[in-house]
Residue, then its C-alpha position, 0 to 999 in steps of 0.5 A: m267053906t272059905p268066905l269070899k273077900a270084898s276084893n273078889a271080882r264077882l262080888k264087885d260085879v254084883r255090887r254094880l247092881s246098886r245102880r238102877s241102870v245096871r239093874t234095868e239092863r241085867r234085870l237083876f237086883l239085890a234083896d237085903g235082910p232076912k225078911a226080904v230074902e225069905a220072901a224072895l225065896a218063897a217067890g222063886c226069884v232068887e239066883e244066889v244067896f250071900l251069907r255072912a260067915g256064922a250067920e244062920p243059913p236059909a233053906p233055899p231050893a237045890d238050884v240056888r247057890v249059897t255063898v259065904v262072904e266076909d263081913r266087909a264083902l257083905e257091907l259092900l252088897s248091902d246099903a243098910v247102915t248095919p247089914a243084917g247078914v244075908v243078901a240075895l241076888c234076884r231076878f226082876v219080879d214085876v209083871p205087865v200092867a195087863e197081867a197085874l190088873s186082870g181079874a183084880r178087885l182092889v189095886a193101888v196105883c202110885a203116880d210119880v211117887r218119888d220117895p222109896g219109903n212111901a212107895g214101899t209102905v204103900i206096897r206093904c199096906a196094899d198087901a195087908a189090905g188084901a189088894d190084888a196088885v200095885v202099879l208104880a206109874g209115871h216117874s215113880v221110884d224104882l221098885y228095886n231101890p233097896k229102900t223101897l224093898r226094905a220099906s215093903v218088908g217082903s210085900a213086894f214079893h207077895l203080890p203082883v207089882a207092875v211098872e208103867p212109865s205113863a201114869a195116864a196109861a196106867v189109869q186107862a188100863a185100870g178102867a179098861a180092866g173094869l175097875t172104878v178108878l178113885a183118885a185120892d184128892g183132898a179137894g175131891e167131890v166125894g167123901l171117902y165114906d160116900a164113895p162107891l167102894g163095893g165093886p172092883t176099885a183102883w185107887l190112884f195116889g199122887n206125888e207126896a209133895w204136889g198130889l195128883p195133877d188135874d189132867l191125871a185126876a180128871l181121868a178117874d171116875h171120882r175124886v175122893a177126899i178123906p175127911i179131916h176132923g181135926r186141924a191137920e192140913s192133910l195126911n201123908l201119902s202112906t197114911a192116906a193109902v192105908l185108909c183108902l185101901y182098908e175102907s175098900a177092903r171093908a166094903q168089898r167084904s161086907 
């Protein structure tokens, strides 16, 4: 099979998915790297796999096309400094908020989380803690940003992720689904180890720089503070998320 060149018109068209507006219009995105492609294949959302010549091919279903491309072509499809050798063209995998919350016992809601590395890490932490879903709410980063997907290390394909433009609507939907909403807030009135964690819970996490606005935090059932025993001013978003989610997982399993 002759590898496709970077000048190939179809590859140039696929490259346009690097723009969020094009991804949103087509409801297609690129998953970059072996772990992401493997997880996307397992999720059944892959339409085509682009593979560097000589790279170990994945084992996709019969209806998934595998296309060998030149190194330069793969560099155009990947945003990584050193492309890993495989990129998949995938259909969007996000689900409606109501579907993500239905029957859930542990959910992470990210409100206005702008950094793709943080958003992807929260998704990965939620997956590791056994959470049922993640909601990217408000003006949060695009789920399909390549850096978000890379930071999730495949977890974006493992559990339902919903996208809700209104952070307040996401909180209200969690409450309507029977979840106790706990806002992670350094000035919270309840400490993490005293919070009601045994029942169905949605953790609400705010922006990396300014946290949760008061009007949004007020919609939660409780504001919960993680104790700081040393001299650190605060914890970063992903560290706070893993502590809260794992503490809930422990309480729900005890």
